[in-house]
C-alpha positions in Angstrom: -53.0 -20.4 -5.2 -52.1 -22.8 -2.5 -48.6 -22.8 -0.9 -46.0 -25.4 -2.0 -44.2 -27.7 0.5 -40.5 -27.9 0.1 -37.5 -29.5 1.9 -34.7 -27.0 2.4 -31.3 -28.3 1.3 -29.5 -25.4 3.0 -30.2 -22.6 5.5 -32.3 -19.9 3.9 -32.4 -16.6 5.8 -35.8 -15.8 7.3 -37.2 -19.2 6.1 -35.5 -22.1 7.9 -32.6 -24.5 8.4 -31.4 -27.5 6.3 -33.9 -30.3 6.4 -36.9 -28.2 7.4 -40.1 -28.8 5.5 -41.6 -25.3 4.7 -44.6 -23.9 3.0 -43.8 -21.1 0.5 -45.6 -19.3 -2.3 -45.4 -21.1 -5.7 -43.5 -18.2 -7.4 -40.8 -18.1 -4.7 -40.4 -21.9 -5.0 -40.4 -21.9 -8.8 -38.3 -18.8 -9.4 -35.8 -18.9 -6.6 -35.5 -21.9 -4.3 -35.8 -24.7 -6.9 -33.6 -23.2 -9.7 -30.9 -22.3 -7.1 -31.0 -25.9 -5.7 -31.8 -24.6 -2.2 -34.8 -26.8 -1.9 -36.7 -29.9 -3.2 -40.4 -30.5 -3.5 -41.6 -32.4 -0.4 -42.8 -35.6 -2.1 -42.5 -39.1 -0.5 -39.7 -40.0 -2.8 -37.8 -36.8 -2.2 -38.3 -37.1 1.6 -36.9 -40.6 1.5 -33.9 -39.6 -0.7 -33.2 -36.6 1.6 -33.2 -38.9 4.7 -30.6 -41.1 3.0 -28.4 -38.3 1.8 -28.8 -36.0 4.8 -25.5 -36.9 6.5 -23.6 -36.4 3.3 -25.4 -33.1 2.6 -24.7 -31.8 6.1 -21.0 -32.7 5.8 -20.7 -30.8 2.5 -22.6 -27.9 4.1 -20.2 -27.8 7.1 -17.2 -28.0 4.8 -18.4 -25.1 2.7 -19.1 -23.1 5.9 -15.6 -23.7 7.2 -14.1 -22.6 3.9 -16.2 -19.5 4.0 -15.1 -18.7 7.6 -11.4 -19.0 6.6 -12.0 -16.7 3.7 -13.8 -14.3 6.0 -10.9 -14.2 8.4 -8.5 -13.5 5.5 -10.4 -10.6 4.1 -11.7 -9.0 7.3 -11.8 -5.2 6.9 -12.0 -5.2 3.1 -12.6 -1.8 1.6 -13.2 -1.0 -2.0 -13.3 2.2 -4.0 -15.9 3.0 -6.6 -15.5 6.1 -8.7 -18.7 7.7 -9.9 -19.8 11.1 -11.2 -21.8 13.2 -8.8 -23.4 16.6 -8.4 -22.2 19.4 -6.1 -24.5 18.2 -3.3 -22.9 14.7 -3.3 -25.8 13.0 -5.1 -24.7 10.4 -7.6 -25.8 10.5 -11.2 -27.3 7.0 -11.0 -26.5 4.6 -8.2 -24.1 2.0 -7.0 -25.7 -1.5 -7.3 -24.9 -5.0 -6.1 -23.2 -5.7 -9.4 -20.9 -2.7 -9.0 -19.9 -3.8 -5.5 -19.3 -7.4 -6.7 -17.0 -6.2 -9.5 -15.1 -3.9 -7.1 -14.6 -6.7 -4.6 -13.5 -9.1 -7.3 -10.9 -6.6 -8.5 -9.8 -6.3 -4.8 -9.1 -10.0 -4.6 -12.3 -11.5 -3.3 -14.3 -13.2 -6.1 -18.0 -13.0 -5.4 -21.3 -13.0 -7.4 -23.7 -10.1 -7.3 -26.3 -12.3 -5.6 -23.9 -12.5 -2.6 -24.0 -8.7 -2.1 -26.8 -7.9 0.4 -27.7 -4.3 -0.3 -30.6 -2.9 1.7 -31.0 -0.2 -1.0 -28.8 1.2 -3.8 -26.1 3.6 -2.8 -27.0 7.1 -4.2 -24.6 9.5 -2.4 -20.9 10.0 -2.1 -19.2 8.7 1.0 -18.5 5.5 2.9 -21.2 2.7 3.1 -21.1 -0.6 4.8 -22.4 -3.5 2.7 -22.9 -7.1 3.8 -21.4 -9.9 1.6 -22.7 -13.4 2.2 -19.9 -15.9 1.6 -22.2 -18.7 2.9 -25.8 -18.7 4.3 -24.3 -18.6 7.8 -21.1 -16.5 7.1 -21.2 -12.9 6.0 -18.6 -10.1 6.1 -18.9 -6.3 6.1 -17.3 -4.6 3.2 -16.7 -0.8 3.3 -17.6 0.8 -0.1 -16.0 4.1 -0.6 -17.9 6.0 -3.3 -16.1 9.1 -4.6 -15.6 11.3 -7.7 -11.8 10.6 -7.9 -9.1 8.5 -6.3 -7.8 11.6 -4.3 -11.3 12.2 -2.9 -11.6 8.5 -2.0 -8.3 8.7 -0.1 -9.6 11.8 1.8 -12.8 10.1 2.7 -10.9 7.0 3.9 -8.9 9.3 6.3 -12.2 10.6 7.7 -12.2 14.0 6.0 -15.4 15.4 4.8 -15.7 16.2 1.1 -18.1 18.0 -1.1 -19.9 21.3 -0.9 -20.4 21.1 2.9 -16.7 20.6 3.5 -15.8 23.5 1.2 -18.2 25.8 3.1 -16.7 24.7 6.4 -13.2 25.4 5.1 -14.2 28.9 3.9 -15.9 29.7 7.2 -12.7 28.6 9.1 -10.5 30.8 6.8 -12.8 33.8 7.4 -12.7 33.2 11.1 -8.9 33.0 11.1 -8.7 36.3 9.1 -11.0 38.0 11.6 -9.1 36.8 14.6 -5.5 37.1 13.6 -3.2 36.9 16.6 -1.8 40.3 17.6 -4.3 42.3 15.5 -6.0 45.1 17.1 -9.8 45.0 17.1 -11.5 47.2 14.5 -13.0 50.4 15.9 -16.5 51.1 14.7 -16.7 54.3 12.7 -17.7 57.3 14.8 
């Protein structure tokens, strides 16, 4: 099928800026850009209407971006805790998705939709993960997602301690080394 020409009504990452006339696949236009009101079909009437309303649309766009920047300054360094069940190796039974992150950030005081959470791939292990949240097409903030089995484990992870089977093995090795090298103890003599 032939590509479709659209006028962008806002900045779309990896596509263009407001006012750009772009060619995209029909499915991308039909399923994403048009329903989300991010673009209009590039007909003569729509080009004329966009030219008339451009100043107003740019003013609204800048106002929303300024609001998003103020919110970003207020919530900089946001960290959320998500409690999940996991195996001994630290692999989750399932994964943490964009919906889980959006629910946790909403509970932490920043109301966002799951579409605003930009996950490269689902989180499938325990630990700290950095996730980008787009408050506006030009404003995004990093959110630290702390995935743990319990609240106590989340607090230990936040302090920088290692948790899980590896951490327990390290602790056992340290205890064995301390028992072998007790201060003031005489070295063991090999049997004669």
